[in-house]
Backbone atoms as SQL, in Angstrom:
CREATE TABLE atoms (id INTEGER PRIMARY KEY, chain TEXT, resi INTEGER, resn TEXT, atom TEXT, x REAL, y REAL, z REAL);
INSERT INTO atoms VALUES
  (1, 'A', 1, 'MET', 'N', 89.482, 101.611, 128.085),
  (2, 'A', 1, 'MET', 'CA', 90.512, 100.813, 127.419),
  (3, 'A', 1, 'MET', 'C', 90.512, 101.051, 125.930),
  (4, 'A', 2, 'LYS', 'N', 91.705, 101.048, 125.316),
  (5, 'A', 2, 'LYS', 'CA', 91.746, 101.232, 123.851),
  (6, 'A', 2, 'LYS', 'C', 91.559, 99.945, 123.176),
  (7, 'A', 3, 'GLU', 'N', 91.392, 100.091, 121.851),
  (8, 'A', 3, 'GLU', 'CA', 91.149, 98.895, 120.971),
  (9, 'A', 3, 'GLU', 'C', 92.340, 97.961, 121.091),
  (10, 'A', 4, 'GLU', 'N', 92.008, 96.658, 121.025),
  (11, 'A', 4, 'GLU', 'CA', 93.002, 95.510, 121.155),
  (12, 'A', 4, 'GLU', 'C', 93.933, 95.535, 119.892),
  (13, 'A', 5, 'ILE', 'N', 95.186, 95.298, 120.120),
  (14, 'A', 5, 'ILE', 'CA', 96.156, 95.259, 119.000),
  (15, 'A', 5, 'ILE', 'C', 96.877, 93.921, 119.030),
  (16, 'A', 6, 'THR', 'N', 97.581, 93.589, 117.953),
  (17, 'A', 6, 'THR', 'CA', 98.235, 92.366, 117.906),
  (18, 'A', 6, 'THR', 'C', 99.699, 92.607, 118.365),
  (19, 'A', 7, 'PHE', 'N', 100.499, 91.471, 118.624),
  (20, 'A', 7, 'PHE', 'CA', 101.842, 91.653, 119.059),
  (21, 'A', 7, 'PHE', 'C', 102.636, 92.257, 117.919),
  (22, 'A', 8, 'GLU', 'N', 102.267, 91.976, 116.681),
  (23, 'A', 8, 'GLU', 'CA', 103.004, 92.559, 115.623),
  (24, 'A', 8, 'GLU', 'C', 102.793, 94.072, 115.596),
  (25, 'A', 9, 'ASP', 'N', 101.664, 94.588, 115.943),
  (26, 'A', 9, 'ASP', 'CA', 101.349, 95.976, 116.143),
  (27, 'A', 9, 'ASP', 'C', 102.309, 96.532, 117.106),
  (28, 'A', 10, 'PHE', 'N', 102.490, 95.881, 118.228),
  (29, 'A', 10, 'PHE', 'CA', 103.326, 96.456, 119.311),
  (30, 'A', 10, 'PHE', 'C', 104.750, 96.438, 118.848),
  (31, 'A', 11, 'LEU', 'N', 105.163, 95.437, 118.059),
  (32, 'A', 11, 'LEU', 'CA', 106.595, 95.421, 117.613),
  (33, 'A', 11, 'LEU', 'C', 106.950, 96.671, 116.723),
  (34, 'A', 12, 'LYS', 'N', 105.925, 97.336, 116.139),
  (35, 'A', 12, 'LYS', 'CA', 106.224, 98.510, 115.296),
  (36, 'A', 12, 'LYS', 'C', 106.574, 99.714, 116.110),
  (37, 'A', 13, 'VAL', 'N', 106.273, 99.707, 117.424),
  (38, 'A', 13, 'VAL', 'CA', 106.627, 100.827, 118.275),
  (39, 'A', 13, 'VAL', 'C', 108.028, 100.682, 118.790),
  (40, 'A', 14, 'ASP', 'N', 108.871, 101.728, 118.522),
  (41, 'A', 14, 'ASP', 'CA', 110.341, 101.682, 118.886),
  (42, 'A', 14, 'ASP', 'C', 110.463, 102.558, 120.119),
  (43, 'A', 15, 'ILE', 'N', 110.530, 102.005, 121.300),
  (44, 'A', 15, 'ILE', 'CA', 110.659, 102.734, 122.531),
  (45, 'A', 15, 'ILE', 'C', 112.117, 102.490, 122.956),
  (46, 'A', 16, 'ARG', 'N', 112.760, 103.725, 123.172),
  (47, 'A', 16, 'ARG', 'CA', 114.194, 103.662, 123.462),
  (48, 'A', 16, 'ARG', 'C', 114.433, 104.568, 124.724),
  (49, 'A', 17, 'VAL', 'N', 115.597, 104.266, 125.349),
  (50, 'A', 17, 'VAL', 'CA', 116.035, 105.051, 126.557),
  (51, 'A', 17, 'VAL', 'C', 117.024, 106.130, 126.070),
  (52, 'A', 18, 'GLY', 'N', 116.817, 107.367, 126.477),
  (53, 'A', 18, 'GLY', 'CA', 117.836, 108.434, 126.196),
  (54, 'A', 18, 'GLY', 'C', 117.975, 109.367, 127.374),
  (55, 'A', 19, 'THR', 'N', 119.007, 110.215, 127.238),
  (56, 'A', 19, 'THR', 'CA', 119.360, 111.111, 128.243),
  (57, 'A', 19, 'THR', 'C', 119.041, 112.530, 127.820),
  (58, 'A', 20, 'ILE', 'N', 118.315, 113.316, 128.618),
  (59, 'A', 20, 'ILE', 'CA', 118.100, 114.685, 128.283),
  (60, 'A', 20, 'ILE', 'C', 119.320, 115.448, 128.415),
  (61, 'A', 21, 'ILE', 'N', 119.816, 116.170, 127.372),
  (62, 'A', 21, 'ILE', 'CA', 121.000, 116.881, 127.372),
  (63, 'A', 21, 'ILE', 'C', 120.782, 118.345, 127.253),
  (64, 'A', 22, 'GLU', 'N', 119.622, 118.864, 126.838),
  (65, 'A', 22, 'GLU', 'CA', 119.317, 120.292, 126.840),
  (66, 'A', 22, 'GLU', 'C', 117.822, 120.402, 127.147),
  (67, 'A', 23, 'VAL', 'N', 117.427, 121.430, 127.938),
  (68, 'A', 23, 'VAL', 'CA', 116.060, 121.801, 128.215),
  (69, 'A', 23, 'VAL', 'C', 115.888, 123.305, 128.040),
  (70, 'A', 24, 'HIS', 'N', 114.867, 123.645, 127.308),
  (71, 'A', 24, 'HIS', 'CA', 114.601, 125.086, 127.083),
  (72, 'A', 24, 'HIS', 'C', 113.129, 125.322, 127.300),
  (73, 'A', 25, 'ASP', 'N', 112.811, 126.518, 127.807),
  (74, 'A', 25, 'ASP', 'CA', 111.446, 126.992, 127.859),
  (75, 'A', 25, 'ASP', 'C', 110.834, 126.943, 126.492),
  (76, 'A', 26, 'PHE', 'N', 109.536, 126.818, 126.324),
  (77, 'A', 26, 'PHE', 'CA', 108.841, 126.771, 125.097),
  (78, 'A', 26, 'PHE', 'C', 107.641, 127.757, 125.131),
  (79, 'A', 27, 'PRO', 'N', 107.896, 129.069, 125.091),
  (80, 'A', 27, 'PRO', 'CA', 106.887, 130.005, 125.237),
  (81, 'A', 27, 'PRO', 'C', 105.765, 129.991, 124.191),
  (82, 'A', 28, 'LYS', 'N', 106.096, 129.526, 122.964),
  (83, 'A', 28, 'LYS', 'CA', 105.139, 129.554, 121.978),
  (84, 'A', 28, 'LYS', 'C', 104.227, 128.357, 121.869),
  (85, 'A', 29, 'ALA', 'N', 104.387, 127.365, 122.863),
  (86, 'A', 29, 'ALA', 'CA', 103.512, 126.237, 122.939),
  (87, 'A', 29, 'ALA', 'C', 102.129, 126.738, 123.533),
  (88, 'A', 30, 'ARG', 'N', 101.091, 126.035, 123.078),
  (89, 'A', 30, 'ARG', 'CA', 99.724, 126.400, 123.651),
  (90, 'A', 30, 'ARG', 'C', 99.609, 126.133, 125.130),
  (91, 'A', 31, 'LYS', 'N', 100.104, 125.021, 125.589),
  (92, 'A', 31, 'LYS', 'CA', 100.145, 124.703, 126.963),
  (93, 'A', 31, 'LYS', 'C', 101.577, 124.770, 127.430),
  (94, 'A', 32, 'PRO', 'N', 101.890, 125.008, 128.803),
  (95, 'A', 32, 'PRO', 'CA', 103.184, 125.096, 129.228),
  (96, 'A', 32, 'PRO', 'C', 104.035, 123.764, 128.909),
  (97, 'A', 33, 'ALA', 'N', 105.146, 123.995, 128.320),
  (98, 'A', 33, 'ALA', 'CA', 105.907, 122.859, 127.861),
  (99, 'A', 33, 'ALA', 'C', 107.382, 123.214, 127.844),
  (100, 'A', 34, 'TYR', 'N', 108.362, 122.230, 127.782),
  (101, 'A', 34, 'TYR', 'CA', 109.713, 122.472, 127.527),
  (102, 'A', 34, 'TYR', 'C', 110.113, 121.882, 126.192),
  (103, 'A', 35, 'GLN', 'N', 111.142, 122.354, 125.626),
  (104, 'A', 35, 'GLN', 'CA', 111.811, 121.816, 124.452),
  (105, 'A', 35, 'GLN', 'C', 112.927, 120.994, 125.007),
  (106, 'A', 36, 'LEU', 'N', 112.920, 119.672, 124.681),
  (107, 'A', 36, 'LEU', 'CA', 114.037, 118.768, 125.118),
  (108, 'A', 36, 'LEU', 'C', 114.919, 118.290, 123.975),
  (109, 'A', 37, 'HIS', 'N', 116.155, 118.193, 124.209),
  (110, 'A', 37, 'HIS', 'CA', 117.054, 117.463, 123.306),
  (111, 'A', 37, 'HIS', 'C', 117.616, 116.285, 124.000),
  (112, 'A', 38, 'ILE', 'N', 117.269, 115.026, 123.432),
  (113, 'A', 38, 'ILE', 'CA', 117.568, 113.826, 124.037),
  (114, 'A', 38, 'ILE', 'C', 118.604, 113.041, 123.279),
  (115, 'A', 39, 'ASP', 'N', 119.575, 112.510, 123.971),
  (116, 'A', 39, 'ASP', 'CA', 120.712, 111.700, 123.389),
  (117, 'A', 39, 'ASP', 'C', 120.336, 110.309, 123.355),
  (118, 'A', 40, 'PHE', 'N', 120.196, 109.750, 122.234),
  (119, 'A', 40, 'PHE', 'CA', 119.874, 108.283, 122.090),
  (120, 'A', 40, 'PHE', 'C', 121.152, 107.541, 121.574),
  (121, 'A', 41, 'GLY', 'N', 122.282, 107.898, 121.972),
  (122, 'A', 41, 'GLY', 'CA', 123.527, 107.139, 121.633),
  (123, 'A', 41, 'GLY', 'C', 123.753, 107.139, 120.122),
  (124, 'A', 42, 'ASP', 'N', 123.986, 105.919, 119.635),
  (125, 'A', 42, 'ASP', 'CA', 124.244, 105.761, 118.218),
  (126, 'A', 42, 'ASP', 'C', 123.054, 106.199, 117.324),
  (127, 'A', 43, 'LEU', 'N', 121.845, 106.375, 117.852),
  (128, 'A', 43, 'LEU', 'CA', 120.764, 106.791, 117.100),
  (129, 'A', 43, 'LEU', 'C', 120.673, 108.330, 116.948),
  (130, 'A', 44, 'GLY', 'N', 121.455, 109.043, 117.768),
  (131, 'A', 44, 'GLY', 'CA', 121.660, 110.449, 117.548),
  (132, 'A', 44, 'GLY', 'C', 120.758, 111.203, 118.621),
  (133, 'A', 45, 'ILE', 'N', 120.725, 112.481, 118.429),
  (134, 'A', 45, 'ILE', 'CA', 119.956, 113.351, 119.345),
  (135, 'A', 45, 'ILE', 'C', 118.613, 113.747, 118.653),
  (136, 'A', 46, 'LYS', 'N', 117.599, 113.611, 119.433),
  (137, 'A', 46, 'LYS', 'CA', 116.202, 113.873, 118.878),
  (138, 'A', 46, 'LYS', 'C', 115.598, 114.951, 119.803),
  (139, 'A', 47, 'LYS', 'N', 114.691, 115.735, 119.220),
  (140, 'A', 47, 'LYS', 'CA', 113.995, 116.794, 119.969),
  (141, 'A', 47, 'LYS', 'C', 112.618, 116.406, 120.264),
  (142, 'A', 48, 'SER', 'N', 112.074, 116.853, 121.418),
  (143, 'A', 48, 'SER', 'CA', 110.770, 116.657, 121.843),
  (144, 'A', 48, 'SER', 'C', 110.129, 117.782, 122.605),
  (145, 'A', 49, 'SER', 'N', 108.896, 118.029, 122.393),
  (146, 'A', 49, 'SER', 'CA', 108.127, 118.947, 123.201),
  (147, 'A', 49, 'SER', 'C', 107.459, 118.237, 124.291),
  (148, 'A', 50, 'ALA', 'N', 107.589, 118.577, 125.541),
  (149, 'A', 50, 'ALA', 'CA', 106.970, 117.834, 126.643),
  (150, 'A', 50, 'ALA', 'C', 106.289, 118.802, 127.565),
  (151, 'A', 51, 'GLN', 'N', 104.980, 118.410, 127.814),
  (152, 'A', 51, 'GLN', 'CA', 104.164, 119.264, 128.755),
  (153, 'A', 51, 'GLN', 'C', 104.433, 118.638, 130.214),
  (154, 'A', 52, 'ILE', 'N', 105.608, 118.900, 130.765),
  (155, 'A', 52, 'ILE', 'CA', 105.933, 118.385, 132.069),
  (156, 'A', 52, 'ILE', 'C', 106.449, 119.483, 133.047),
  (157, 'A', 53, 'THR', 'N', 106.003, 120.683, 132.773),
  (158, 'A', 53, 'THR', 'CA', 106.548, 121.834, 133.620),
  (159, 'A', 53, 'THR', 'C', 105.887, 121.854, 135.002),
  (160, 'A', 54, 'ASP', 'N', 104.793, 121.167, 135.269),
  (161, 'A', 54, 'ASP', 'CA', 104.188, 121.248, 136.559),
  (162, 'A', 54, 'ASP', 'C', 105.009, 120.494, 137.594),
  (163, 'A', 55, 'LEU', 'N', 105.605, 119.374, 137.228),
  (164, 'A', 55, 'LEU', 'CA', 106.369, 118.487, 138.187),
  (165, 'A', 55, 'LEU', 'C', 107.866, 118.594, 138.138),
  (166, 'A', 56, 'TYR', 'N', 108.424, 119.164, 136.991),
  (167, 'A', 56, 'TYR', 'CA', 109.858, 119.062, 136.816),
  (168, 'A', 56, 'TYR', 'C', 110.384, 120.419, 136.383),
  (169, 'A', 57, 'THR', 'N', 111.485, 120.781, 137.041),
  (170, 'A', 57, 'THR', 'CA', 112.224, 122.012, 136.555),
  (171, 'A', 57, 'THR', 'C', 113.278, 121.668, 135.601),
  (172, 'A', 58, 'LYS', 'N', 113.705, 122.683, 134.864),
  (173, 'A', 58, 'LYS', 'CA', 114.786, 122.416, 133.823),
  (174, 'A', 58, 'LYS', 'C', 115.968, 121.768, 134.461),
  (175, 'A', 59, 'GLU', 'N', 116.362, 122.171, 135.608),
  (176, 'A', 59, 'GLU', 'CA', 117.530, 121.589, 136.277),
  (177, 'A', 59, 'GLU', 'C', 117.359, 120.080, 136.620),
  (178, 'A', 60, 'GLU', 'N', 116.098, 119.756, 137.063),
  (179, 'A', 60, 'GLU', 'CA', 115.754, 118.302, 137.395),
  (180, 'A', 60, 'GLU', 'C', 115.852, 117.449, 136.194),
  (181, 'A', 61, 'LEU', 'N', 115.414, 118.031, 135.061),
  (182, 'A', 61, 'LEU', 'CA', 115.354, 117.268, 133.808),
  (183, 'A', 61, 'LEU', 'C', 116.791, 116.979, 133.099),
  (184, 'A', 62, 'LEU', 'N', 117.618, 117.912, 133.333),
  (185, 'A', 62, 'LEU', 'CA', 118.920, 117.807, 132.712),
  (186, 'A', 62, 'LEU', 'C', 119.686, 116.515, 133.196),
  (187, 'A', 63, 'ASN', 'N', 120.127, 115.765, 132.206),
  (188, 'A', 63, 'ASN', 'CA', 120.875, 114.493, 132.473),
  (189, 'A', 63, 'ASN', 'C', 120.026, 113.355, 133.048),
  (190, 'A', 64, 'ARG', 'N', 118.665, 113.611, 132.978),
  (191, 'A', 64, 'ARG', 'CA', 117.763, 112.487, 133.413),
  (192, 'A', 64, 'ARG', 'C', 117.453, 111.612, 132.208),
  (193, 'A', 65, 'GLN', 'N', 117.540, 110.319, 132.527),
  (194, 'A', 65, 'GLN', 'CA', 117.115, 109.329, 131.448),
  (195, 'A', 65, 'GLN', 'C', 115.577, 109.191, 131.335),
  (196, 'A', 66, 'VAL', 'N', 115.101, 109.148, 130.104),
  (197, 'A', 66, 'VAL', 'CA', 113.688, 108.952, 129.865),
  (198, 'A', 66, 'VAL', 'C', 113.484, 107.877, 128.820),
  (199, 'A', 67, 'SER', 'N', 112.169, 107.331, 128.797),
  (200, 'A', 67, 'SER', 'CA', 111.807, 106.499, 127.718),
  (201, 'A', 67, 'SER', 'C', 110.942, 107.245, 126.722),
  (202, 'A', 68, 'SER', 'N', 111.258, 106.941, 125.517),
  (203, 'A', 68, 'SER', 'CA', 110.622, 107.712, 124.372),
  (204, 'A', 68, 'SER', 'C', 110.248, 106.855, 123.232),
  (205, 'A', 69, 'ILE', 'N', 109.158, 107.143, 122.468),
  (206, 'A', 69, 'ILE', 'CA', 108.892, 106.461, 121.270),
  (207, 'A', 69, 'ILE', 'C', 109.625, 107.327, 120.183),
  (208, 'A', 70, 'ILE', 'N', 110.533, 106.709, 119.485),
  (209, 'A', 70, 'ILE', 'CA', 111.359, 107.414, 118.532),
  (210, 'A', 70, 'ILE', 'C', 110.972, 107.254, 117.034),
  (211, 'A', 71, 'ASN', 'N', 109.939, 106.416, 116.742),
  (212, 'A', 71, 'ASN', 'CA', 109.649, 106.163, 115.335),
  (213, 'A', 71, 'ASN', 'C', 108.360, 106.771, 114.856),
  (214, 'A', 72, 'PHE', 'N', 107.889, 107.846, 115.626),
  (215, 'A', 72, 'PHE', 'CA', 106.731, 108.602, 115.120),
  (216, 'A', 72, 'PHE', 'C', 107.263, 109.604, 113.998),
  (217, 'A', 73, 'LYS', 'N', 106.423, 109.931, 113.102),
  (218, 'A', 73, 'LYS', 'CA', 106.664, 110.948, 112.186),
  (219, 'A', 73, 'LYS', 'C', 106.897, 112.279, 112.935),
  (220, 'A', 74, 'PRO', 'N', 107.952, 113.059, 112.630),
  (221, 'A', 74, 'PRO', 'CA', 108.150, 114.370, 113.280),
  (222, 'A', 74, 'PRO', 'C', 106.798, 115.135, 113.205),
  (223, 'A', 75, 'ARG', 'N', 106.552, 115.974, 114.215),
  (224, 'A', 75, 'ARG', 'CA', 105.354, 116.790, 114.347),
  (225, 'A', 75, 'ARG', 'C', 105.707, 118.265, 114.646),
  (226, 'A', 76, 'GLN', 'N', 105.187, 119.120, 113.868),
  (227, 'A', 76, 'GLN', 'CA', 105.426, 120.563, 114.064),
  (228, 'A', 76, 'GLN', 'C', 104.557, 121.094, 115.193),
  (229, 'A', 77, 'ILE', 'N', 105.188, 121.565, 116.220),
  (230, 'A', 77, 'ILE', 'CA', 104.459, 122.193, 117.356),
  (231, 'A', 77, 'ILE', 'C', 104.872, 123.643, 117.474),
  (232, 'A', 78, 'ALA', 'N', 104.020, 124.606, 117.069),
  (233, 'A', 78, 'ALA', 'CA', 104.394, 125.990, 116.992),
  (234, 'A', 78, 'ALA', 'C', 105.610, 126.149, 116.023),
  (235, 'A', 79, 'ASN', 'N', 106.685, 126.689, 116.567),
  (236, 'A', 79, 'ASN', 'CA', 107.904, 126.786, 115.691),
  (237, 'A', 79, 'ASN', 'C', 108.921, 125.790, 115.936),
  (238, 'A', 80, 'PHE', 'N', 108.508, 124.601, 116.531),
  (239, 'A', 80, 'PHE', 'CA', 109.486, 123.583, 116.953),
  (240, 'A', 80, 'PHE', 'C', 109.089, 122.240, 116.306),
  (241, 'A', 81, 'MET', 'N', 110.035, 121.462, 115.770),
  (242, 'A', 81, 'MET', 'CA', 109.744, 120.123, 115.283),
  (243, 'A', 81, 'MET', 'C', 110.032, 119.100, 116.292),
  (244, 'A', 82, 'SER', 'N', 109.072, 118.369, 116.788),
  (245, 'A', 82, 'SER', 'CA', 109.179, 117.360, 117.750),
  (246, 'A', 82, 'SER', 'C', 109.349, 116.029, 117.048),
  (247, 'A', 83, 'GLU', 'N', 110.480, 115.313, 117.411),
  (248, 'A', 83, 'GLU', 'CA', 110.840, 114.093, 116.709),
  (249, 'A', 83, 'GLU', 'C', 110.650, 112.807, 117.473),
  (250, 'A', 84, 'CYS', 'N', 110.253, 112.956, 118.732),
  (251, 'A', 84, 'CYS', 'CA', 109.950, 111.688, 119.508),
  (252, 'A', 84, 'CYS', 'C', 109.037, 112.055, 120.629),
  (253, 'A', 85, 'LEU', 'N', 108.423, 111.076, 121.207),
  (254, 'A', 85, 'LEU', 'CA', 107.354, 111.248, 122.250),
  (255, 'A', 85, 'LEU', 'C', 107.942, 110.680, 123.558),
  (256, 'A', 86, 'VAL', 'N', 108.141, 111.603, 124.546),
  (257, 'A', 86, 'VAL', 'CA', 108.594, 111.134, 125.828),
  (258, 'A', 86, 'VAL', 'C', 107.383, 110.551, 126.570),
  (259, 'A', 87, 'LEU', 'N', 107.618, 109.463, 127.241),
  (260, 'A', 87, 'LEU', 'CA', 106.500, 108.679, 127.842),
  (261, 'A', 87, 'LEU', 'C', 106.294, 109.082, 129.310),
  (262, 'A', 88, 'GLY', 'N', 105.091, 109.170, 129.675),
  (263, 'A', 88, 'GLY', 'CA', 104.744, 109.458, 130.941),
  (264, 'A', 88, 'GLY', 'C', 103.324, 109.020, 131.296),
  (265, 'A', 89, 'VAL', 'N', 102.918, 109.231, 132.541),
  (266, 'A', 89, 'VAL', 'CA', 101.525, 108.824, 133.088),
  (267, 'A', 89, 'VAL', 'C', 101.002, 110.013, 133.739),
  (268, 'A', 90, 'TYR', 'N', 99.738, 110.283, 133.613),
  (269, 'A', 90, 'TYR', 'CA', 99.028, 111.314, 134.247),
  (270, 'A', 90, 'TYR', 'C', 98.763, 110.878, 135.715),
  (271, 'A', 91, 'ASN', 'N', 99.091, 111.766, 136.710),
  (272, 'A', 91, 'ASN', 'CA', 98.825, 111.432, 138.070),
  (273, 'A', 91, 'ASN', 'C', 97.389, 111.913, 138.430),
  (274, 'A', 92, 'ASP', 'N', 96.995, 111.807, 139.718),
  (275, 'A', 92, 'ASP', 'CA', 95.685, 112.166, 140.177),
  (276, 'A', 92, 'ASP', 'C', 95.484, 113.727, 139.899),
  (277, 'A', 93, 'ASP', 'N', 96.503, 114.582, 139.873),
  (278, 'A', 93, 'ASP', 'CA', 96.319, 115.910, 139.625),
  (279, 'A', 93, 'ASP', 'C', 96.428, 116.332, 138.131),
  (280, 'A', 94, 'GLU', 'N', 96.403, 115.285, 137.260),
  (281, 'A', 94, 'GLU', 'CA', 96.513, 115.500, 135.786),
  (282, 'A', 94, 'GLU', 'C', 97.825, 116.075, 135.367),
  (283, 'A', 95, 'HIS', 'N', 98.887, 115.857, 136.184),
  (284, 'A', 95, 'HIS', 'CA', 100.278, 116.210, 135.797),
  (285, 'A', 95, 'HIS', 'C', 101.015, 114.962, 135.275),
  (286, 'A', 96, 'VAL', 'N', 101.902, 115.140, 134.373),
  (287, 'A', 96, 'VAL', 'CA', 102.594, 114.022, 133.697),
  (288, 'A', 96, 'VAL', 'C', 103.783, 113.611, 134.551),
  (289, 'A', 97, 'VAL', 'N', 103.897, 112.249, 134.985),
  (290, 'A', 97, 'VAL', 'CA', 105.027, 111.702, 135.718),
  (291, 'A', 97, 'VAL', 'C', 105.713, 110.992, 134.708),
  (292, 'A', 98, 'LEU', 'N', 107.064, 111.169, 134.537),
  (293, 'A', 98, 'LEU', 'CA', 107.876, 110.600, 133.573),
  (294, 'A', 98, 'LEU', 'C', 108.136, 109.031, 133.873),
  (295, 'A', 99, 'LEU', 'N', 108.106, 108.243, 132.774),
  (296, 'A', 99, 'LEU', 'CA', 108.396, 106.883, 132.924),
  (297, 'A', 99, 'LEU', 'C', 109.917, 106.732, 132.761),
  (298, 'A', 100, 'GLN', 'N', 110.546, 106.022, 133.645),
  (299, 'A', 100, 'GLN', 'CA', 112.005, 105.876, 133.492),
  (300, 'A', 100, 'GLN', 'C', 112.467, 104.548, 134.140),
  (301, 'A', 101, 'ALA', 'N', 113.642, 104.086, 133.772),
  (302, 'A', 101, 'ALA', 'CA', 114.198, 102.790, 134.256),
  (303, 'A', 101, 'ALA', 'C', 114.631, 102.968, 135.717),
  (304, 'A', 102, 'SER', 'N', 114.694, 101.951, 136.499),
  (305, 'A', 102, 'SER', 'CA', 115.109, 101.978, 137.834),
  (306, 'A', 102, 'SER', 'C', 116.624, 102.019, 138.024),
  (307, 'A', 103, 'ASP', 'N', 117.374, 101.790, 136.871),
  (308, 'A', 103, 'ASP', 'CA', 118.761, 101.844, 136.922),
  (309, 'A', 103, 'ASP', 'C', 119.252, 102.588, 135.656),
  (310, 'A', 104, 'THR', 'N', 120.445, 102.983, 135.588),
  (311, 'A', 104, 'THR', 'CA', 121.021, 103.567, 134.457),
  (312, 'A', 104, 'THR', 'C', 121.171, 102.658, 133.261),
  (313, 'A', 105, 'ILE', 'N', 120.727, 103.099, 132.104),
  (314, 'A', 105, 'ILE', 'CA', 120.760, 102.278, 130.921),
  (315, 'A', 105, 'ILE', 'C', 121.565, 102.959, 129.866),
  (316, 'A', 106, 'LYS', 'N', 122.265, 102.183, 128.968),
  (317, 'A', 106, 'LYS', 'CA', 122.968, 102.836, 127.873),
  (318, 'A', 106, 'LYS', 'C', 121.962, 103.548, 126.905),
  (319, 'A', 107, 'ASN', 'N', 122.328, 104.802, 126.553),
  (320, 'A', 107, 'ASN', 'CA', 121.491, 105.460, 125.703),
  (321, 'A', 107, 'ASN', 'C', 121.263, 104.807, 124.369),
  (322, 'A', 108, 'GLY', 'N', 119.973, 104.785, 123.945),
  (323, 'A', 108, 'GLY', 'CA', 119.598, 104.116, 122.711),
  (324, 'A', 108, 'GLY', 'C', 119.039, 102.732, 122.896),
  (325, 'A', 109, 'GLU', 'N', 119.203, 102.168, 124.068),
  (326, 'A', 109, 'GLU', 'CA', 118.716, 100.787, 124.310),
  (327, 'A', 109, 'GLU', 'C', 117.191, 100.740, 124.126),
  (328, 'A', 110, 'GLN', 'N', 116.817, 99.611, 123.576),
  (329, 'A', 110, 'GLN', 'CA', 115.369, 99.463, 123.272),
  (330, 'A', 110, 'GLN', 'C', 114.621, 98.817, 124.411),
  (331, 'A', 111, 'VAL', 'N', 113.453, 99.357, 124.684),
  (332, 'A', 111, 'VAL', 'CA', 112.480, 98.828, 125.762),
  (333, 'A', 111, 'VAL', 'C', 111.804, 97.690, 125.118),
  (334, 'A', 112, 'SER', 'N', 111.776, 96.583, 125.843),
  (335, 'A', 112, 'SER', 'CA', 111.063, 95.443, 125.297),
  (336, 'A', 112, 'SER', 'C', 110.139, 94.760, 126.399);
């Protein structure tokens, strides 16, 4: 378990729902990954590098809604600037399973 935080700490994390609109291979990444372009509605399109190639094809990811933290500082990964963190959980095989809503949500809606 990680260190305990306050509710105010949690409120600093901006988790939003967006739709993946582009998926590209990322051959320069150290571990197999995709480059994602995610539409967050009025908040715009953000890019993310995601190590999710084990369970998801590019075709399966296209138009899929995902939950992402959008208020991290951008991070340079090889030749790509990642602007948000797509959320997932490691399964028993150490592959990332994406977190997503059980119903379609408007792009940009905040998770609370």
